[in-house]
N, C-alpha and C positions, 0 to 999 in steps of 0.2 A: 566517592568520587565518581562513580558512575551514573549518578544523578547529574552531578556538576557536568560530566562530558554530554548528557543527553540536552542538557540545558543550552550549551554552545553549539551543537549541530542546528536548533531549533531556531537561533536567534535569527530573526527576519530582517537581514540588512538589505537594502535596494538590490544588491548584486549577491546575496548570500546563497549560500547552499540549498536553501529549503526549496525555493521556486525552481531550481533547476533538475532536483530530485523528484520533484512533483511532477514536471514536464515529463521528463525520463520514465517515470512509472505510468504515464498516461499513454506514451509511445508503446510501452511494453503489453498495454492493455488492448491494443489494436492490432500487433505484430502476430500473424498467424500462418499456418503451414510451414513445412519442411523442407530444407534442401535435399533435392534429388540424392538417393544414395551412392551413386558415383562421383557424386560432385560434391562433398561436404564442404561445409562453410569452412574457414580457416581465421582463427583468432589468434593473432601474434604478438606476444609482450615482449618487448626490449626495455630492460633494464640496464641502465647507464651506470657505468664504473663499479658494478657488483661482480665481482669474482667468485670464484668457488669458495675462497677463504672465509666469505661469510655465510655459508649455507649449512647450516645445522642438518638439514635434510640430506646432506650428503657427508656427513660426519665432521664438519668442520664447525666454525664460528669462534673458536677460543673462547676464553671464560666468558664472555659477555656477548653471544649470536643475538644478531636481530630476531624477534619473534615473528614469523611467517606462516602463520597457520593456515591462509590459503592457499599459499605455494605449495607448502607441504601436502593439503590435501590433493592437490592437483597431481602431484608427484606419487602419491600413494595410488591415485586411481589410473597414473600412467606409465610411462618408462623414463628414468633417470639416465642422462648420459654422463658418465664420470670421468670420462675422457676426453673432453670437447676442448678443442683450441680454437681461438679468435685471433685476431689480429691485436695488437699492443694498444692500437689507439681506437678512437670511435668511428671516425669516417673510413680508414680502410676496412673495419669489420662491416659496416653499413653498407658501404660498396659491395663487398664480398657476398654479403646474404641475399642480395636483391640482384644480382648479376653473375655470380659463380666464377669470377675471374680475379685470379691472385693479385695484388698490388703491383707488381713488376709488370704486367700487361697493361694496366689501365692507369699508372702513374698518380692514382690516390694513395699514396704512401704514408701519408700523417693525417693529424687533425687538420682540417681545412680551415684555413685563416683569411682573413680579409685580403693580406697580400700574396695569397697564393694565385696564380694563374689558372685560368680557365682549364688549361692543360691537365691539371690536377685535381678538376673536379669529374662527378660523373658525367660522361658524354651523352646527349640525347640520340647518339646513334646506338648506344648499348641496347640489348634486349634485356630489359627489365624484368622483374617477377610479375608486374601488372599486365604488360604486354603478353607475357606467355599465357596467364591465366584468361585473359580475356579471348583467348582461341575456344575456350570451353565457355564462355558466357558469363564469367565472374567478374563482378563489379570490386573495385577496391580502393579502399579509403585508408588514409594516414593521420595520426593523430598525435601531435606532440613533436618532440623535436625530429628534424630530418638531418640536416649537415652532410649532405653530400653535393653542396654545390656553395657558391660563396653568397654574401648576404648584402644588404642594402649598407653596410658599413664602407663597403668600396664598390660601387656599381659598376666600376671601370673592369674590375675582375668578375663580374656575375652578369655574363651575357644572357641567363635566363630568366631574370628579374625576378618578381614576384610570384609568377607562374612556372616556375621552376618545376615544382613537384607534379603538376599537371603535363607539362612537356614530357617529363620523365616516366609518364604512364599513367599515374593515379588519376583515378574519375573524381576522389574529391580529397582534401586536405585541410586542416585547421591545426595549426600549430607554429612552430618557430623553425626558422631556416639558420638559425645561428648554432652553433655548436653547445652551447651553455647558456643558463640565465646571465644577465647582465649582473658587474658586481653589486653587491649591496648598498643601497642608498644608504649611507650611513648620516645624512641630513633628516631622514624620514619623513620624506616629502618635502623638503625645504624648510621645516619648521625649528631645525637646531640652530640655538645661538651661535655665533661666532666662533671657531676654535672648538667647539663640542662636536663629538662623535658619539652616534648610536650605532655601536657596531652589529646590532641583530636586525638595524632596519626599521624598529619601532622604538618608541617613546617608553623607557621601563617605569614602573611603580616607583613610588618613594621610597619602598623599603629596600629595593634593589640599587636606587640612585637618589639618595636624601638631596643632592644639590640639584639635579637637572631631569629628575623622573617627576612622574605625576601621577595623581590616582584620579584625576578629574577634568573634564575636558571636552572639548566638542570634536565630533566626529565629521569629518567633511567627505563627500561623495563628488565623483566626478559630474554627476547630473545635478551639482549645485544644491542639493539636500543637505540636511545635516543632523545628527542626533546626539544630544546630551550623553555624557557616558561618565559614570563612577565606578570606582572599583568595587565589586562584590564579589562574592563567593563564586558564582559562575564565570565572571569575569575579572580576577586579582589584578589583571593589568590592561588597564583600558587601550593604551595604546597599542598592543597586540591585537586584542579583540576588534578594534578598528581596522587594523592593516587586514586582519584575515577575512573583514568584511567588505573589502577593496577601497577601504578608505584612508584619509589622512589625517590623523590626530594632532589637535593643537591643544597643548597642556594649559590647565588652569585657564580656560576660556570659554564663554559660553556661546550658545548658535547665535548667530546674527543675519542679517538681511544677505550679506555678501561674505564669502570666505576671506580670511585675512590675506594681504598680498604674499606673505611668505609660502603660502600653500603653493606648490607646484607639482600639478599631476603630469608633466610630461616627462617625469624622471623615472627611470626604469629602477625596479628594486627587486632583484633576485629573484625568487621564487613567487612574488607577490604582485608585482606590476611588470608587464612586457608587452610587446609588440605581437599581436596575433595574427597572423595571415590566413587566409582562407581562398583555396581553388576550387571552382565549380567545373562540373562536366562539361559545359560550354564556355571553359576556358577564361572566362571572367574571374575576377579577384577581388578582394578588399582585403584593407591593412588596417586593422584596430589599433591605434596608437596606445599608449597608456591614458592620453587624455581623452580618448573617444568616449563620447556622452553615454553610450550605451554599456561600457564598462566590460566590452569582451575579455580584455586582457588583464583584468583585474582580480584577483584572488589566488589563492594557492593552485600552483601548476597542475601537480598531480589529480586535482578535482577538476581543473578545465579541461585536460586530456582526457579523462574519464568521463565527463560530459558530453564533450563531443562526440566521443565514440559510442557511447549508450544511442543519443538522439539518432546517430545515422545507422547504426545496426538495427534498432528498432523500426526505422522507416522502409528498411528493404523489401520489396514487393514479395509477396507469397512465392515459394517454390524457386524463387532466385538464388542463386550460390553467390557467396561475398567473400573477401577476404579483408579483414581490417586489421590494420597495425597499430597498437597502441604503444607509443614510443617514448615512454615517461623520461623526463628530463632529470628524475631522482636517480640515482643519488650523487649526480655531478655537482662539484663545487660550483659556485659558494654554498657551504653548509649553513642552511636557514632553518630553525625551526618550524617544523609542520603543525597545522591545526591541532592542539589535544585532541580535539575529537575522533583524529583518526587513530590514536595510538592506544596500546593495550592498557590496561590499568596500572600494570608494574612498571611501565614506561612513562608514566605522565610524568611531567617537570616540577621538582621541587624546588628550584632556585634561578637565579639569573646564570646565564650563559653568556661566555666571553666568545661571540660567534668568529671572530677574526684570527686570533691567535693563539689561545690556549689550546694544547693538542688533547688533553682529555676530554674537552668539550667538544671538539670537533669528533671524536671518536663516538660519543653519546649522539651528537646530532647526525653523523651518519648513520647510526643505527636506528634513530628514530625516523629518520628520510625513508630508510627502508623500510619499516615498519609499517609507515603511512602509505608506501607506495603497494605492498601487500594488501592493506584494508581496501584500497582503491580497485585492486584487481578483483577481489572479492566482489566489490560492489558493482563491476561492470560484467561480471559473470550472471550475477543473481538479477540484475534489472534489464538484462538481455533475455533472459530466459534461460541461459545455457546451463545453469547451476540454480541451485534452490538451498537452503538452510535448514537445518534440523530444529528441533525446539528449543536445544540449547545454545542456538546461534551457529553452529559448527558448519563449513561450507560441505553439501553434498553434490557430486558429480559424479554421474554415471555413463562413462564414456560408450559403452555398448548400446545404451540406448538413445545417444545424444546423435545430432547431425552437424556437430561442429566439433573440428580438429582445434587442440589447443598447444600452443607452442610458447614456452617462456624462456628466455634467453639472456645472459648477459654478453654483453658486448665486447668487454674487455676485463682485465683484472682491474682489480680495486685501487685507487687513487692513494698513494703512500700513506697519508695520515689516516686513513681508515683500514688499513691492512689488519687482520686479525693474527694473532701468534698462532703456531711458529712460523707463518708464512713471512717474507723478508721485504720490508718496505722498501729496501734499497734495488729490490728488483720486482717492482709492483709495475702498475700501468705505465707505458711507454718503453718498456723493455721487453725482450724476447724471451727471457726466464719464465720458469713456470707460475711465480706470482703474479705476473703479467699477461699472461694468455690464458691460464686455464681458467675456464668460465663455467657456470651453472647453465645446463640445457635439460628441460623437461618437456616431455611430448605425451599427450592424452588425447583420445577422441576413439569414434567407431572401428578406427582401423587398426588400434591396438589390441593385439592378442595377449592373454597372461599379464594382467597390469599389475602392478606393484613390485616391478623389479628394477633392477639397474643392467646397464649394458658397460661393457669395461672396454670395447673395442674403441678403438680411435677414430675420432670424428671430427672434420674440420667445418669451420663455419661455412665455407663454400657448398657442404653438403647439405645445408638447410635451404639452399636456393634451389637444389634438385628436389629436396622433400616438397616443397610448397606445389612444385609440378607435378611430383608423383600422386599427391592426395587429389587433383582434379584430374588425375588419368593422363598427363601428357609426358611423352618422352621427350625431356629438355634439351638432349643431346642431338634429337632430330630436329629440334626448332629453332634452336640458336646458330645462325650460319658459321660454317667453319672457319671462317676468316675471325671469328672472336673464339679463339680456343677456351674451352671450359676446363675448370680444375676439381669438379663437383665428382662425388661419389654417390652412389645409392645408399639413402638411410631405410626406406621402408621395408626391407628383410628384417631390420632390426625391429620395427615394431610386430612384424606377424610372426617371427620366429624366434622363440627363447634361446634356441641354440645356434643361432645364427654366426658364422665365423666371420672375423673381421674381413671386412672388405677393402681396408686400408693397408699398404703395406710400409708406408711413412706418412708422417704429417707435417705441414709445414706452416712457418708463421714469419712476418717480416715488418718492418719499419723503417722511414728513411725520411729524409725532408723532401717537402713538396716541391715542385717546379716553382721557381720565382723570377721576376723579371732580373738581369744581368745585374749584378752587382749590390742586390738587396740583401741585407744581414738582420735577423733578427736580433733585437737587443737582448743582453743577458739578463736572467733572473735566476737568484738562487733560493731554493727550498731549504730552509734552516732544518726543518725536520728530519730530512734525510741528507742534509750538508751536501747538497748538488745543485751544479749551475746547469741550468737548462736555456736554450734559445728556443722556445717554443710559444711565448706570449708577447705580440707585437705591441701592446701598451702597458703602462705601469698601473693601470687601474686593474687590467686582467691579472697581472703577476702578483698582485695584492690580494686579489680575489680568491687566489690559489693559494696564499699563505704565504706568498714569496716576498723576497728584498730585492728591489728594483736597482739594477747596475747601467741602465741606459740615461738617456737624457731625461730629467725630471718633468713631471707635466706640471706646469707652474698654476694651471687653472684648477686643480684639484682643492676642495677645501671641506674638512680639514687635510693640512699636506699628506701624502701616502708615503709609506716607509721608504727611504733612497738610503742606499750605501754610502759609507763613507768611501771615498775612491772613486766614484761615479762622478763623470759616465765612462764605460769602457765600451769598445764595440762589440767584445763577443769575449765567451767564457774564457778564453786563451790568454786573453788579456787582464781578466779579472784574477786569473792566477798570479799573471807576472806581476800585476801590481803587488799583490800580497806578499810575495816572496821579496820584493824590492823594500820592504818596510823595515824599521828598526824599531822594536826587534822583527825578526820574521815571522809572518802571520800565516798559519797553516792554510794550505790550500783546499779548494773543493773537488769532489769528484765531478767529472765532467760527462753529461749523457752522450754517448757516441752520436756519430753523424748518419751510420746507419747499422742496423741489427737484422740478422734473420737466424733462423733455427730450422733445424731437422732431426726429426727424430724416427725411431723404430719403436718397436714394444719395448724396449729394455734401454737404449739410450738415446741420449740429444746431443746434437753438434749444434755449437754457438758460435757464429763468426760475427765481428763486427769492427768499425773504426772509429777512433777517436783522434780529434785534433787538441792537442793540449801544449801547456808551455814545457819545452825543454831547457832546463837550467844549464846542461852541457852546451848546446849551440847557442843559447839566448834568443830562441826562436819559437815558432810555433812549429809543431811537426805531428802530421798525421800518422798515426801506426794501426795496422790493422792485428787483429789476434783471433785464436782459434782456439774453442774450449770444449771439452767432452765432460759429460755428466751420466752417471747412472740415474735412471729415472726411478722415483719414489712416490708411489700413490698411498703410502700408508694410513689407515685411520687409528689414531691421530697421525699425521704426518711427520716425517722428519724435515721434509723439504721448509724452506729453501736454507735455514740458519746452518743445516748440517751438510747442505750439498756442496760438494768439492768438487773441482777442476781436476780431471783425470788427468790433464797433460801440463801440470804444475812441473818445474824444473826439478830435477832429480829424482822423479818418479818413473818407474818403467811399466810400461803398458804390460796387462794381461793379455794372454792369445785373444780371450773373446772381447777385450777392450779394443786391442788392435785392429781385427776384424770388423767391430761397429764403426770403428774412424774410418777405415778405408771405404767401407759400404755407403755410410751415410754421405763422404765427402763425394763419391761418384754420383749419390742419388741428387745432391744438392746441384753439382755442375748439370747433370742431366736436365734437372728440370729448368734452371734459369734458361738452358741452352734452345727451350722450347719456344721462348719469345722471339720474334722475328720483327722488330718494329719496321715499318716502312714509312718513309718521309714522303708526305704528299696524301697520303689517304686517310683524310681526316674523317671520312665518313665510314672507316671500318669495313668497308665492304671487299677488301683485298684486292682491289684493281685502283689505279692511279689513272684517271681518265676525264674526261669532259664533264662528269658530275661533280668531281672535285673542284673543278673550275667554278662550277654554277656554285657550289655549296660555299665556297672561298667567298665570291661573289656576295653570297646572300649574308655571311656573319659580318663581311666588312661595311655592309650598309647599316645590320641591326644595329650593331655593336659602334658604330660611328668611328670604323677602325681600332676599336680597343681590342683587349684579350677575348680570344675564342679558342675554340679546337682546331683552328686554321693558322693559328700563330705558330709557324713551324720553326721559326728561330728563336723562339722563347725571349723575345723583348718585350712583351706586354703588348703589342699592336699588331693588329691584322691588316696588312696593307700590301703594297706591291713587291715588300723584300720577300714575302712568303712566296710569292709566285712561282720561282725559279724552282723551288722545292717539288712542284706540282710538275712543272713542264721540263725539268731534266732528262735528257735521252736515258734510256728510251722511253718515247712517250707514244701513246699509253704503255702502261706495262702493268704486269701481275706482281703481286706480293710474293715473297717467297713463303711458301706454305711453312706454318708453325702449328705442329700439335702436340697434344699432351699424351702422355704415357697411357 
């Protein structure tokens, strides 16, 4: 099997991995010099939708944990933070890690969608990590998923356009602005016959699909070249091999002068064909669409993201300090098989997968995507010279001798279909419960003393923002203006003192709907695996790619048709349940994701608050109810959470004295925290003053956006126009904003 894998790696497609690896090694050979001791480099890896439930290194992972030898090696050489909280969704977490401010201060409350106003995207007036590090001469590059602004799907809500990453402070960017790969192209590049669906995004072999599969055909590339492929020991599925190499496979056909008309390179295809955006230091940019002749956006995303990071890191000048953020798209849905060359032998596929609907297969694919990402983390470390390999191939990293700090972080809990027992998929990503926010965090490098240990103290993702500055020797609280209150706490003492006491008294997490134009409601989508109705996905294709069933208006252009609920369309989840209760016989209702959620915890207890809108049969109407819950924290190995997690405020139960004291204390702490936010209408540039500069900035954004959405749309109607001016000029004008300070 190992020989089979090596053959797969070496297959020299026009846009295959081999040429990219050779180029990266050439860069490595010319990279010389070390970062100054007081300004170590920072290599930051973000794992998408990978909660602590996946991580064997922390004692979890269920019966079938992903194999992550490279992450495990870094943890052994550094510090594992086993009490780390992120936000429940990716955009709020990513905003927080790069600006240190809780969602209720920035309005980045949920995963950013194309329908969200600019007011719920990271503002160019925020003091982001690359802006902070630039004070000490750091260059910053970001590779992979961004998801802090809108995308080209709706330019009216994306005022920063394709240069968003550059305008927010990064010197270089190569990646994707959207929150996830586009849905899997079930036409496999347009070649599927009418009514046929290829759920994995490629043409299967004849053994897996005797009717529509194929063991031979032509693999066409976007540069108009073609290669004949047939099933072999090293590539038993030619359609998959072609996809991995960046091509489109036409079954049972020979290469010819021109590609068949059915071949469509414009289609995005999950992790294998996307739109790659590049921002350069001079502000210029390029957009490589899937049909771009250079093939920049074709191939497996984790490989593309790693290759771009390796190239940039190895091109840094001698003695220059840098921060590289490798923000992997994996293991976000859609779950799609990675190249076998990235998998451990024990994880190599043995049969066909149903990539869209089979829950067991989704779990296998989730594991494989995490394992492939781990392999790529190891490759980045080795090919940039940060780490080496032992004779047996194991990763070797000596933090004490390194000039590079390594930070590996999960951005939120695991998405429900991939959650590992005994963690609760009903309380996964998008919820404020432990499974939704308890994420892995590992730090290693020259600033770590006594490596190979764990820290049990509470850490928030906001604290990682401060850690980046501490690594560079910067007091972030002295750099960020007081008009932008920070929520971060120091992390450096945990790295340097194995006996450091907890620096946090409490920890906080939050999610809610982002700001949208008045009257817009995201249609309902039901995720069958957890029997829950959500209003998170604005399109039917996105709902289907998340394994959901659409209750909105059907997309009549989809071929083959996408799953649609009987009884659709319905405007919201409340109406879905109203419909089901009105049927004969009565149908069971779905759980409904809350409108907003927040949680505050101390060392022993956790307070959860949320509000949900659902159908109330007694009043025959949609009713919004608020609820408060209290839990005892359980971090056992193996854990009893969340299946054993019980709300201590259930009716008929009397609180113990310690529980009663915790409820009062956490309620008070949460109230005090929320009170530190002092919004100031008219202060679009976040300088704490409403004055002529805000008029100037209003005029700037009204002109740049042609009056579309911006951070100066104060009445939240989706337009930056004269209706927003009174919010600036209202009496008294000019004026100072009310001070908002953290505790």
